[in-house]
C-alpha positions in Angstrom: -8.5 -23.4 11.2 -7.7 -20.8 13.1 -5.9 -18.1 11.7 -2.3 -17.0 14.0 -2.3 -13.4 14.2 1.1 -13.4 16.2 2.6 -12.7 13.5 3.2 -10.8 10.2 4.6 -10.6 6.6 4.5 -6.8 5.1 5.8 -6.3 1.7 5.0 -3.5 -1.6 4.2 -3.1 -4.5 4.7 -0.5 -7.7 1.3 -2.2 -9.2 -0.7 -1.9 -6.4 -3.5 -1.6 -8.6 -2.1 -4.8 -10.4 -1.9 -6.6 -7.6 -5.0 -6.5 -6.3 -6.9 -7.6 -9.8 -5.1 -10.6 -9.3 -5.8 -10.5 -5.2 -9.8 -10.7 -6.6 -9.2 -13.0 -9.0 -8.9 -16.1 -6.5 -11.8 -17.2 -4.4 -9.6 -18.1 -1.4 -8.7 -15.3 0.2 -9.4 -14.5 3.5 -9.4 -11.0 3.9 -8.8 -8.9 7.5 -11.6 -5.2 7.6 -13.1 -4.3 4.7 -10.6 -4.6 2.0 -8.0 -1.8 1.2 -7.3 0.6 3.2 -6.0 4.5 2.4 -3.9 5.9 5.5 -3.7 10.0 5.9 0.0 10.3 4.2 -1.6 8.3 1.0 0.2 5.5 1.0 -2.9 2.2 0.5 -2.3 -1.0 2.2 -4.2 -4.5 2.0 -4.3 -7.1 5.1 -5.3 -10.8 4.7 -4.2 -14.1 6.5 -1.9 -16.1 4.0 -3.2 -19.9 3.2 -1.3 -20.9 5.9 -3.2 -18.3 8.0 -0.7 -16.2 8.4 -0.9 -12.4 7.8 0.4 -10.5 5.3 -0.1 -7.3 4.2 0.9 -5.1 1.6 0.4 -2.3 0.6 2.0 0.2 -2.1 6.0 1.7 -2.4 5.9 5.2 -1.0 7.6 6.0 -3.9 4.8 4.7 -6.3 2.5 7.2 -3.7 4.7 10.4 -4.9 3.9 9.5 -8.3 0.1 8.5 -7.3 -0.2 11.8 -6.6 1.6 13.6 -9.2 0.0 12.4 -12.0 -3.8 12.9 -10.4 -2.3 16.6 -10.6 -0.5 17.5 -7.3 2.2 20.1 -7.3 5.2 17.7 -5.0 4.2 21.3 -3.3 0.8 20.0 -2.0 1.7 15.9 -2.6 4.6 17.1 0.8 1.2 19.0 2.4 -0.6 16.1 1.8 1.8 13.1 2.5 4.2 15.5 5.5 7.1 15.2 4.4 9.9 17.7 2.7 10.1 18.8 -0.5 13.1 17.3 -0.8 12.6 14.6 0.8 10.0 13.1 -2.2 12.5 13.9 -4.2 15.7 12.0 -2.2 13.0 9.6 -2.5 11.5 9.7 -6.8 15.3 9.9 -7.7 16.3 7.1 -4.9 
C-alpha cells in the first residue's frame, strides 16, 4: 500500500510515556523516522502511519513538558530558558 503524505493528523497526549508503551505493543505500525523525537524546546513527539496509510503525529502536551522539567528538578527559570518561553507564560499554561 502506498502511504499518503498529503495530510497529517496531530494529537497531544498527557501521558506520552504510556502512549509510547501502548504503541510499542503493536506490530502493525510503520514509523516515520527513528521513533520518538525531542524538539529543542523539549516537547517529545512521534510520527507514524495509521492503518490506512495516513500520517499521524502525537506530541506530548505542553503543560506536561513543563511538569516533566519541574519534576526533573529544573527551576521555573531553567525551564523558561530551556523552552524559550517566559515564566509568566509557563505559569499561565500550568494553571490553565
